[in-house]
mmCIF file as gemmi writes it, N, C-alpha and C atoms, coordinates in Angstrom:
data_model
loop_
_atom_site.group_PDB
_atom_site.id
_atom_site.type_symbol
_atom_site.label_atom_id
_atom_site.label_alt_id
_atom_site.label_comp_id
_atom_site.label_asym_id
_atom_site.label_entity_id
_atom_site.label_seq_id
_atom_site.pdbx_PDB_ins_code
_atom_site.Cartn_x
_atom_site.Cartn_y
_atom_site.Cartn_z
_atom_site.occupancy
_atom_site.B_iso_or_equiv
_atom_site.pdbx_formal_charge
_atom_site.auth_seq_id
_atom_site.auth_asym_id
_atom_site.pdbx_PDB_model_num
ATOM 1 N N . MET Axp A 1 ? 107.365 160.712 124.092 1 0 ? 1 A 1
ATOM 2 C CA . MET Axp A 1 ? 107.989 161.52 123.088 1 0 ? 1 A 1
ATOM 3 C C . MET Axp A 1 ? 106.744 162.323 122.341 1 0 ? 1 A 1
ATOM 4 N N . SER Axp A 2 ? 107.019 163.517 121.855 1 0 ? 2 A 1
ATOM 5 C CA . SER Axp A 2 ? 106.004 164.408 121.235 1 0 ? 2 A 1
ATOM 6 C C . SER Axp A 2 ? 106.673 164.596 119.794 1 0 ? 2 A 1
ATOM 7 N N . LEU Axp A 3 ? 105.834 164.563 118.891 1 0 ? 3 A 1
ATOM 8 C CA . LEU Axp A 3 ? 106.207 164.747 117.468 1 0 ? 3 A 1
ATOM 9 C C . LEU Axp A 3 ? 105.83 166.175 117.075 1 0 ? 3 A 1
ATOM 10 N N . ASN Axp A 4 ? 106.755 166.54 116.024 1 0 ? 4 A 1
ATOM 11 C CA . ASN Axp A 4 ? 106.417 167.848 115.567 1 0 ? 4 A 1
ATOM 12 C C . ASN Axp A 4 ? 105.614 167.918 114.445 1 0 ? 4 A 1
ATOM 13 N N . LEU Axp A 5 ? 104.366 167.22 114.531 1 0 ? 5 A 1
ATOM 14 C CA . LEU Axp A 5 ? 103.33 167.111 113.347 1 0 ? 5 A 1
ATOM 15 C C . LEU Axp A 5 ? 102.124 167.564 113.912 1 0 ? 5 A 1
ATOM 16 N N . THR Axp A 6 ? 101.376 168.168 112.94 1 0 ? 6 A 1
ATOM 17 C CA . THR Axp A 6 ? 99.899 168.552 113.464 1 0 ? 6 A 1
ATOM 18 C C . THR Axp A 6 ? 98.901 167.39 113.459 1 0 ? 6 A 1
ATOM 19 N N . GLU Axp A 7 ? 97.931 167.736 113.935 1 0 ? 7 A 1
ATOM 20 C CA . GLU Axp A 7 ? 96.837 166.676 113.973 1 0 ? 7 A 1
ATOM 21 C C . GLU Axp A 7 ? 96.372 166.332 112.5 1 0 ? 7 A 1
ATOM 22 N N . GLY Axp A 8 ? 96.444 167.318 111.676 1 0 ? 8 A 1
ATOM 23 C CA . GLY Axp A 8 ? 96.052 167.001 110.338 1 0 ? 8 A 1
ATOM 24 C C . GLY Axp A 8 ? 97.078 166.177 109.448 1 0 ? 8 A 1
ATOM 25 N N . GLN Axp A 9 ? 98.347 166.329 109.996 1 0 ? 9 A 1
ATOM 26 C CA . GLN Axp A 9 ? 99.313 165.603 109.228 1 0 ? 9 A 1
ATOM 27 C C . GLN Axp A 9 ? 99.324 164.145 109.834 1 0 ? 9 A 1
ATOM 28 N N . LEU Axp A 10 ? 99.172 164.02 111.221 1 0 ? 10 A 1
ATOM 29 C CA . LEU Axp A 10 ? 98.764 162.588 111.82 1 0 ? 10 A 1
ATOM 30 C C . LEU Axp A 10 ? 97.837 161.895 111.054 1 0 ? 10 A 1
ATOM 31 N N . ASN Axp A 11 ? 96.57 162.711 111.064 1 0 ? 11 A 1
ATOM 32 C CA . ASN Axp A 11 ? 95.49 161.806 110.352 1 0 ? 11 A 1
ATOM 33 C C . ASN Axp A 11 ? 95.811 161.487 108.815 1 0 ? 11 A 1
ATOM 34 N N . PHE Axp A 12 ? 96.629 162.388 108.124 1 0 ? 12 A 1
ATOM 35 C CA . PHE Axp A 12 ? 96.949 162.054 106.787 1 0 ? 12 A 1
ATOM 36 C C . PHE Axp A 12 ? 97.881 160.883 106.717 1 0 ? 12 A 1
ATOM 37 N N . LEU Axp A 13 ? 98.71 160.707 107.609 1 0 ? 13 A 1
ATOM 38 C CA . LEU Axp A 13 ? 99.606 159.696 107.527 1 0 ? 13 A 1
ATOM 39 C C . LEU Axp A 13 ? 98.999 158.494 107.966 1 0 ? 13 A 1
ATOM 40 N N . GLU Axp A 14 ? 97.918 158.402 108.782 1 0 ? 14 A 1
ATOM 41 C CA . GLU Axp A 14 ? 97.156 157.183 109.193 1 0 ? 14 A 1
ATOM 42 C C . GLU Axp A 14 ? 96.425 156.855 107.817 1 0 ? 14 A 1
ATOM 43 N N . LYS Axp A 15 ? 95.503 157.922 107.362 1 0 ? 15 A 1
ATOM 44 C CA . LYS Axp A 15 ? 94.692 157.548 106.314 1 0 ? 15 A 1
ATOM 45 C C . LYS Axp A 15 ? 95.52 157.072 104.943 1 0 ? 15 A 1
ATOM 46 N N . GLU Axp A 16 ? 96.668 157.578 104.651 1 0 ? 16 A 1
ATOM 47 C CA . GLU Axp A 16 ? 97.085 157.485 103.494 1 0 ? 16 A 1
ATOM 48 C C . GLU Axp A 16 ? 98.219 156.361 103.623 1 0 ? 16 A 1
ATOM 49 N N . LEU Axp A 17 ? 98.951 156.438 104.569 1 0 ? 17 A 1
ATOM 50 C CA . LEU Axp A 17 ? 99.911 155.444 104.614 1 0 ? 17 A 1
ATOM 51 C C . LEU Axp A 17 ? 99.84 154.096 105.773 1 0 ? 17 A 1
ATOM 52 N N . GLY Axp A 18 ? 98.617 154.519 106.396 1 0 ? 18 A 1
ATOM 53 C CA . GLY Axp A 18 ? 98.392 153.334 107.52 1 0 ? 18 A 1
ATOM 54 C C . GLY Axp A 18 ? 99.136 153.426 108.772 1 0 ? 18 A 1
ATOM 55 N N . LEU Axp A 19 ? 99.794 154.499 109.018 1 0 ? 19 A 1
ATOM 56 C CA . LEU Axp A 19 ? 100.837 154.894 110.149 1 0 ? 19 A 1
ATOM 57 C C . LEU Axp A 19 ? 100.166 155.488 111.317 1 0 ? 19 A 1
ATOM 58 N N . GLN Axp A 20 ? 100.272 154.817 112.444 1 0 ? 20 A 1
ATOM 59 C CA . GLN Axp A 20 ? 99.949 155.352 113.864 1 0 ? 20 A 1
ATOM 60 C C . GLN Axp A 20 ? 101.115 156.276 114.358 1 0 ? 20 A 1
ATOM 61 N N . GLU Axp A 21 ? 100.575 157.199 115.251 1 0 ? 21 A 1
ATOM 62 C CA . GLU Axp A 21 ? 101.621 158.032 115.855 1 0 ? 21 A 1
ATOM 63 C C . GLU Axp A 21 ? 102.631 157.147 116.483 1 0 ? 21 A 1
ATOM 64 N N . GLN Axp A 22 ? 102.527 156.179 117.324 1 0 ? 22 A 1
ATOM 65 C CA . GLN Axp A 22 ? 103.362 155.484 117.917 1 0 ? 22 A 1
ATOM 66 C C . GLN Axp A 22 ? 104.421 154.769 116.622 1 0 ? 22 A 1
ATOM 67 N N . ASP Axp A 23 ? 103.914 154.391 115.789 1 0 ? 23 A 1
ATOM 68 C CA . ASP Axp A 23 ? 104.613 154.124 114.595 1 0 ? 23 A 1
ATOM 69 C C . ASP Axp A 23 ? 105.816 154.953 114.183 1 0 ? 23 A 1
ATOM 70 N N . ILE Axp A 24 ? 105.225 156.152 113.9 1 0 ? 24 A 1
ATOM 71 C CA . ILE Axp A 24 ? 106.196 157.36 113.586 1 0 ? 24 A 1
ATOM 72 C C . ILE Axp A 24 ? 107.268 157.632 114.587 1 0 ? 24 A 1
ATOM 73 N N . GLU Axp A 25 ? 106.849 157.591 115.902 1 0 ? 25 A 1
ATOM 74 C CA . GLU Axp A 25 ? 107.654 157.864 117.029 1 0 ? 25 A 1
ATOM 75 C C . GLU Axp A 25 ? 108.914 157.121 116.929 1 0 ? 25 A 1
ATOM 76 N N . GLN Axp A 26 ? 108.711 155.785 116.529 1 0 ? 26 A 1
ATOM 77 C CA . GLN Axp A 26 ? 110.037 154.824 116.474 1 0 ? 26 A 1
ATOM 78 C C . GLN Axp A 26 ? 110.637 154.683 115.292 1 0 ? 26 A 1
ATOM 79 N N . MET Axp A 27 ? 110.267 155.54 114.5 1 0 ? 27 A 1
ATOM 80 C CA . MET Axp A 27 ? 111.003 155.489 113.049 1 0 ? 27 A 1
ATOM 81 C C . MET Axp A 27 ? 112.347 155.755 113.08 1 0 ? 27 A 1
ATOM 82 N N . SER Axp A 28 ? 113.242 155.089 112.269 1 0 ? 28 A 1
ATOM 83 C CA . SER Axp A 28 ? 114.444 155.392 111.97 1 0 ? 28 A 1
ATOM 84 C C . SER Axp A 28 ? 114.694 156.465 111.129 1 0 ? 28 A 1
ATOM 85 N N . LYS Axp A 29 ? 115.855 157.172 110.781 1 0 ? 29 A 1
ATOM 86 C CA . LYS Axp A 29 ? 115.961 158.054 109.721 1 0 ? 29 A 1
ATOM 87 C C . LYS Axp A 29 ? 115.649 157.663 108.476 1 0 ? 29 A 1
ATOM 88 N N . LYS Axp A 30 ? 115.943 156.467 107.935 1 0 ? 30 A 1
ATOM 89 C CA . LYS Axp A 30 ? 115.722 155.854 106.855 1 0 ? 30 A 1
ATOM 90 C C . LYS Axp A 30 ? 114.213 155.594 106.73 1 0 ? 30 A 1
ATOM 91 N N . GLU Axp A 31 ? 113.68 155.236 107.639 1 0 ? 31 A 1
ATOM 92 C CA . GLU Axp A 31 ? 112.174 154.962 107.459 1 0 ? 31 A 1
ATOM 93 C C . GLU Axp A 31 ? 111.441 156.258 107.303 1 0 ? 31 A 1
ATOM 94 N N . TRP Axp A 32 ? 111.77 157.447 108.085 1 0 ? 32 A 1
ATOM 95 C CA . TRP Axp A 32 ? 111.376 158.747 107.705 1 0 ? 32 A 1
ATOM 96 C C . TRP Axp A 32 ? 111.5 159.08 106.505 1 0 ? 32 A 1
ATOM 97 N N . THR Axp A 33 ? 112.633 158.957 105.942 1 0 ? 33 A 1
ATOM 98 C CA . THR Axp A 33 ? 112.934 159.357 104.636 1 0 ? 33 A 1
ATOM 99 C C . THR Axp A 33 ? 111.974 158.745 103.608 1 0 ? 33 A 1
ATOM 100 N N . ASP Axp A 34 ? 111.633 157.526 103.912 1 0 ? 34 A 1
ATOM 101 C CA . ASP Axp A 34 ? 110.825 156.831 102.876 1 0 ? 34 A 1
ATOM 102 C C . ASP Axp A 34 ? 109.443 157.145 102.869 1 0 ? 34 A 1
ATOM 103 N N . VAL Axp A 35 ? 108.821 157.669 104.175 1 0 ? 35 A 1
ATOM 104 C CA . VAL Axp A 35 ? 107.682 158.366 104.193 1 0 ? 35 A 1
ATOM 105 C C . VAL Axp A 35 ? 107.645 159.683 103.555 1 0 ? 35 A 1
ATOM 106 N N . ARG Axp A 36 ? 108.817 160.43 103.736 1 0 ? 36 A 1
ATOM 107 C CA . ARG Axp A 36 ? 108.786 161.929 103.005 1 0 ? 36 A 1
ATOM 108 C C . ARG Axp A 36 ? 108.651 161.603 101.601 1 0 ? 36 A 1
ATOM 109 N N . GLU Axp A 37 ? 109.299 160.559 101.094 1 0 ? 37 A 1
ATOM 110 C CA . GLU Axp A 37 ? 109.437 160.241 99.547 1 0 ? 37 A 1
ATOM 111 C C . GLU Axp A 37 ? 108.185 159.745 99.123 1 0 ? 37 A 1
ATOM 112 N N . LYS Axp A 38 ? 107.372 158.928 99.887 1 0 ? 38 A 1
ATOM 113 C CA . LYS Axp A 38 ? 106 158.625 99.543 1 0 ? 38 A 1
ATOM 114 C C . LYS Axp A 38 ? 105.074 159.886 99.44 1 0 ? 38 A 1
ATOM 115 N N . CYS Axp A 39 ? 105.058 161.001 100.518 1 0 ? 39 A 1
ATOM 116 C CA . CYS Axp A 39 ? 104.472 162.067 100.446 1 0 ? 39 A 1
ATOM 117 C C . CYS Axp A 39 ? 104.902 162.916 99.168 1 0 ? 39 A 1
ATOM 118 N N . PHE Axp A 40 ? 105.98 163.045 98.786 1 0 ? 40 A 1
ATOM 119 C CA . PHE Axp A 40 ? 106.572 163.768 97.638 1 0 ? 40 A 1
ATOM 120 C C . PHE Axp A 40 ? 105.873 163.113 96.455 1 0 ? 40 A 1
ATOM 121 N N . TYR Axp A 41 ? 105.629 161.851 96.22 1 0 ? 41 A 1
ATOM 122 C CA . TYR Axp A 41 ? 105.012 161.223 95.131 1 0 ? 41 A 1
ATOM 123 C C . TYR Axp A 41 ? 103.525 161.482 95.215 1 0 ? 41 A 1
ATOM 124 N N . ILE Axp A 42 ? 102.834 161.575 96.284 1 0 ? 42 A 1
ATOM 125 C CA . ILE Axp A 42 ? 101.506 162.068 96.422 1 0 ? 42 A 1
ATOM 126 C C . ILE Axp A 42 ? 101.241 163.416 95.903 1 0 ? 42 A 1
ATOM 127 N N . GLU Axp A 43 ? 102.253 164.307 96.396 1 0 ? 43 A 1
ATOM 128 C CA . GLU Axp A 43 ? 102.329 165.878 96.134 1 0 ? 43 A 1
ATOM 129 C C . GLU Axp A 43 ? 102.371 165.94 94.506 1 0 ? 43 A 1
ATOM 130 N N . ALA Axp A 44 ? 103.265 165.089 93.993 1 0 ? 44 A 1
ATOM 131 C CA . ALA Axp A 44 ? 103.4 165.084 92.513 1 0 ? 44 A 1
ATOM 132 C C . ALA Axp A 44 ? 102.366 164.749 91.744 1 0 ? 44 A 1
ATOM 133 N N . ASP Axp A 45 ? 101.783 163.483 92.348 1 0 ? 45 A 1
ATOM 134 C CA . ASP Axp A 45 ? 100.495 163.093 91.601 1 0 ? 45 A 1
ATOM 135 C C . ASP Axp A 45 ? 99.315 164.066 91.544 1 0 ? 45 A 1
ATOM 136 N N . GLU Axp A 46 ? 99.136 164.548 92.625 1 0 ? 46 A 1
ATOM 137 C CA . GLU Axp A 46 ? 98.157 165.623 92.88 1 0 ? 46 A 1
ATOM 138 C C . GLU Axp A 46 ? 98.25 166.858 92.024 1 0 ? 46 A 1
ATOM 139 N N . LEU Axp A 47 ? 99.54 167.312 91.826 1 0 ? 47 A 1
ATOM 140 C CA . LEU Axp A 47 ? 99.846 168.432 90.956 1 0 ? 47 A 1
ATOM 141 C C . LEU Axp A 47 ? 99.664 168.159 89.666 1 0 ? 47 A 1
ATOM 142 N N . LEU Axp A 48 ? 100.106 166.885 89.054 1 0 ? 48 A 1
ATOM 143 C CA . LEU Axp A 48 ? 99.857 166.451 87.863 1 0 ? 48 A 1
ATOM 144 C C . LEU Axp A 48 ? 98.667 166.116 87.392 1 0 ? 48 A 1
ATOM 145 N N . GLU Axp A 49 ? 97.471 165.925 88.292 1 0 ? 49 A 1
ATOM 146 C CA . GLU Axp A 49 ? 96.109 165.721 88.04 1 0 ? 49 A 1
ATOM 147 C C . GLU Axp A 49 ? 95.444 167.238 88.251 1 0 ? 49 A 1
ATOM 148 N N . LEU Axp A 50 ? 96.11 168.148 88.749 1 0 ? 50 A 1
ATOM 149 C CA . LEU Axp A 50 ? 95.439 169.4 88.636 1 0 ? 50 A 1
ATOM 150 C C . LEU Axp A 50 ? 94.799 170.07 87.419 1 0 ? 50 A 1
ATOM 151 N N . PRO Axp A 51 ? 93.568 170.365 87.284 1 0 ? 51 A 1
ATOM 152 C CA . PRO Axp A 51 ? 93.107 170.89 85.831 1 0 ? 51 A 1
ATOM 153 C C . PRO Axp A 51 ? 93.785 172.034 85.639 1 0 ? 51 A 1
ATOM 154 N N . GLU Axp A 52 ? 93.944 172.217 84.429 1 0 ? 52 A 1
ATOM 155 C CA . GLU Axp A 52 ? 94.63 173.337 83.822 1 0 ? 52 A 1
ATOM 156 C C . GLU Axp A 52 ? 94.008 174.791 84.249 1 0 ? 52 A 1
ATOM 157 N N . ASP Axp A 53 ? 92.78 174.829 84.346 1 0 ? 53 A 1
ATOM 158 C CA . ASP Axp A 53 ? 92.236 176.04 84.707 1 0 ? 53 A 1
ATOM 159 C C . ASP Axp A 53 ? 92.013 176.351 86.365 1 0 ? 53 A 1
ATOM 160 N N . LYS Axp A 54 ? 92.607 175.22 86.915 1 0 ? 54 A 1
ATOM 161 C CA . LYS Axp A 54 ? 92.587 175.451 88.528 1 0 ? 54 A 1
ATOM 162 C C . LYS Axp A 54 ? 94.214 175.607 88.892 1 0 ? 54 A 1
ATOM 163 N N . ASP Axp A 55 ? 94.443 176.669 89.696 1 0 ? 55 A 1
ATOM 164 C CA . ASP Axp A 55 ? 95.797 176.973 90.163 1 0 ? 55 A 1
ATOM 165 C C . ASP Axp A 55 ? 95.962 176.805 91.635 1 0 ? 55 A 1
ATOM 166 N N . GLU Axp A 56 ? 94.949 176.167 92.192 1 0 ? 56 A 1
ATOM 167 C CA . GLU Axp A 56 ? 94.96 176.033 93.828 1 0 ? 56 A 1
ATOM 168 C C . GLU Axp A 56 ? 95.242 174.597 93.927 1 0 ? 56 A 1
ATOM 169 N N . GLU Axp A 57 ? 96.086 174.195 94.903 1 0 ? 57 A 1
ATOM 170 C CA . GLU Axp A 57 ? 96.539 172.879 95.155 1 0 ? 57 A 1
ATOM 171 C C . GLU Axp A 57 ? 95.414 172.352 96.323 1 0 ? 57 A 1
ATOM 172 N N . THR Axp A 58 ? 95.174 170.991 95.917 1 0 ? 58 A 1
ATOM 173 C CA . THR Axp A 58 ? 94.193 170.4 97.114 1 0 ? 58 A 1
ATOM 174 C C . THR Axp A 58 ? 94.768 170.286 98.419 1 0 ? 58 A 1
ATOM 175 N N . GLN Axp A 59 ? 93.86 170.054 99.299 1 0 ? 59 A 1
ATOM 176 C CA . GLN Axp A 59 ? 94.306 169.937 100.618 1 0 ? 59 A 1
ATOM 177 C C . GLN Axp A 59 ? 95.199 168.702 100.784 1 0 ? 59 A 1
ATOM 178 N N . ARG Axp A 60 ? 94.841 167.798 100.076 1 0 ? 60 A 1
ATOM 179 C CA . ARG Axp A 60 ? 95.776 166.557 100.13 1 0 ? 60 A 1
ATOM 180 C C . ARG Axp A 60 ? 97.207 166.899 99.654 1 0 ? 60 A 1
ATOM 181 N N . CYS Axp A 61 ? 97.323 167.655 98.689 1 0 ? 61 A 1
ATOM 182 C CA . CYS Axp A 61 ? 98.529 167.97 98.173 1 0 ? 61 A 1
ATOM 183 C C . CYS Axp A 61 ? 99.4 168.93 99.255 1 0 ? 61 A 1
ATOM 184 N N . LEU Axp A 62 ? 98.655 169.839 99.669 1 0 ? 62 A 1
ATOM 185 C CA . LEU Axp A 62 ? 99.338 170.806 100.938 1 0 ? 62 A 1
ATOM 186 C C . LEU Axp A 62 ? 99.848 169.873 101.987 1 0 ? 62 A 1
ATOM 187 N N . VAL Axp A 63 ? 98.95 169.011 102.366 1 0 ? 63 A 1
ATOM 188 C CA . VAL Axp A 63 ? 99.478 168.11 103.648 1 0 ? 63 A 1
ATOM 189 C C . VAL Axp A 63 ? 100.516 167.415 103.236 1 0 ? 63 A 1
ATOM 190 N N . ALA Axp A 64 ? 100.529 166.588 101.936 1 0 ? 64 A 1
ATOM 191 C CA . ALA Axp A 64 ? 101.525 165.796 101.637 1 0 ? 64 A 1
ATOM 192 C C . ALA Axp A 64 ? 103.053 166.556 101.344 1 0 ? 64 A 1
ATOM 193 N N . THR Axp A 65 ? 102.806 167.981 101.16 1 0 ? 65 A 1
ATOM 194 C CA . THR Axp A 65 ? 104.061 168.797 100.768 1 0 ? 65 A 1
ATOM 195 C C . THR Axp A 65 ? 104.466 169.118 102.158 1 0 ? 65 A 1
ATOM 196 N N . SER Axp A 66 ? 103.616 169.554 103.301 1 0 ? 66 A 1
ATOM 197 C CA . SER Axp A 66 ? 104.071 170.024 104.535 1 0 ? 66 A 1
ATOM 198 C C . SER Axp A 66 ? 104.917 168.733 105.267 1 0 ? 66 A 1
ATOM 199 N N . ILE Axp A 67 ? 104.44 167.432 104.853 1 0 ? 67 A 1
ATOM 200 C CA . ILE Axp A 67 ? 105.236 166.364 105.499 1 0 ? 67 A 1
ATOM 201 C C . ILE Axp A 67 ? 106.518 166.043 104.817 1 0 ? 67 A 1
ATOM 202 N N . ALA Axp A 68 ? 106.514 166.139 103.615 1 0 ? 68 A 1
ATOM 203 C CA . ALA Axp A 68 ? 107.793 165.992 102.746 1 0 ? 68 A 1
ATOM 204 C C . ALA Axp A 68 ? 108.812 166.903 103.026 1 0 ? 68 A 1
ATOM 205 N N . ASP Axp A 69 ? 108.368 168.031 103.395 1 0 ? 69 A 1
ATOM 206 C CA . ASP Axp A 69 ? 109.467 169.252 103.874 1 0 ? 69 A 1
ATOM 207 C C . ASP Axp A 69 ? 110.031 168.98 105.206 1 0 ? 69 A 1
ATOM 208 N N . ILE Axp A 70 ? 109.632 167.856 106.262 1 0 ? 70 A 1
ATOM 209 C CA . ILE Axp A 70 ? 110.05 167.667 107.439 1 0 ? 70 A 1
ATOM 210 C C . ILE Axp A 70 ? 111.195 166.756 107.464 1 0 ? 70 A 1
ATOM 211 N N . LYS Axp A 71 ? 112.4 167.472 107.817 1 0 ? 71 A 1
ATOM 212 C CA . LYS Axp A 71 ? 113.605 166.384 107.867 1 0 ? 71 A 1
ATOM 213 C C . LYS Axp A 71 ? 113.391 165.673 109.295 1 0 ? 71 A 1
ATOM 214 N N . TYR Axp A 72 ? 114.113 164.737 109.247 1 0 ? 72 A 1
ATOM 215 C CA . TYR Axp A 72 ? 114.275 163.751 110.411 1 0 ? 72 A 1
ATOM 216 C C . TYR Axp A 72 ? 114.588 164.56 111.792 1 0 ? 72 A 1
ATOM 217 N N . SER Axp A 73 ? 115.526 165.242 111.761 1 0 ? 73 A 1
ATOM 218 C CA . SER Axp A 73 ? 116.065 166.173 112.577 1 0 ? 73 A 1
ATOM 219 C C . SER Axp A 73 ? 114.822 167.173 113.244 1 0 ? 73 A 1
ATOM 220 N N . GLN Axp A 74 ? 113.856 167.332 112.399 1 0 ? 74 A 1
ATOM 221 C CA . GLN Axp A 74 ? 112.735 168.337 112.983 1 0 ? 74 A 1
ATOM 222 C C . GLN Axp A 74 ? 111.431 167.499 113.431 1 0 ? 74 A 1
ATOM 223 N N . LEU Axp A 75 ? 111.534 166.236 113.209 1 0 ? 75 A 1
ATOM 224 C CA . LEU Axp A 75 ? 110.399 165.382 113.555 1 0 ? 75 A 1
ATOM 225 C C . LEU Axp A 75 ? 109.967 165.44 114.842 1 0 ? 75 A 1
ATOM 226 N N . HIS Axp A 76 ? 111.016 165.36 115.9 1 0 ? 76 A 1
ATOM 227 C CA . HIS Axp A 76 ? 110.555 165.333 117.25 1 0 ? 76 A 1
ATOM 228 C C . HIS Axp A 76 ? 110.796 166.764 117.941 1 0 ? 76 A 1
ATOM 229 N N . LYS Axp A 77 ? 109.804 167.205 118.793 1 0 ? 77 A 1
ATOM 230 C CA . LYS Axp A 77 ? 109.936 168.161 119.409 1 0 ? 77 A 1
ATOM 231 C C . LYS Axp A 77 ? 110.979 168.219 120.612 1 0 ? 77 A 1
ATOM 232 N N . ASN Axp A 78 ? 111.585 169.39 120.806 1 0 ? 78 A 1
ATOM 233 C CA . ASN Axp A 78 ? 112.616 169.527 121.743 1 0 ? 78 A 1
ATOM 234 C C . ASN Axp A 78 ? 112.151 169.823 123.159 1 0 ? 78 A 1
ATOM 235 N N . VAL Axp A 79 ? 111.713 168.773 123.775 1 0 ? 79 A 1
ATOM 236 C CA . VAL Axp A 79 ? 111.132 168.902 125.298 1 0 ? 79 A 1
ATOM 237 C C . VAL Axp A 79 ? 112.24 169.37 126.129 1 0 ? 79 A 1
ATOM 238 N N . GLY Axp A 80 ? 111.813 170.287 126.96 1 0 ? 80 A 1
ATOM 239 C CA . GLY Axp A 80 ? 112.73 170.755 128.054 1 0 ? 80 A 1
ATOM 240 C C . GLY Axp A 80 ? 113.516 171.973 127.506 1 0 ? 80 A 1
ATOM 241 N N . HIS Axp A 81 ? 113.487 172.216 126.264 1 0 ? 81 A 1
ATOM 242 C CA . HIS Axp A 81 ? 114.441 173.432 125.885 1 0 ? 81 A 1
ATOM 243 C C . HIS Axp A 81 ? 113.45 174.681 125.99 1 0 ? 81 A 1
ATOM 244 N N . VAL Axp A 82 ? 113.867 175.822 126.19 1 0 ? 82 A 1
ATOM 245 C CA . VAL Axp A 82 ? 113.27 177.166 126.33 1 0 ? 82 A 1
ATOM 246 C C . VAL Axp A 82 ? 113.097 177.606 124.787 1 0 ? 82 A 1
């Protein structure tokens, strides 16, 4: 099965949450929702810690945001579809 995640997102999930690609491939909708929620909290923490004079999000924040935005139905690539 192929995931609709970038290498950067997979690395982030491994580093931040200890998740391997095979763990993610086997996740239920509820488990993926929990991962998205954790990424949302990482995003929120990063934004709250952003200095007032800096308006650019960190790479950690951007990757967390990109994962939090992926719905379960978008997680797996449609293999065999044109």
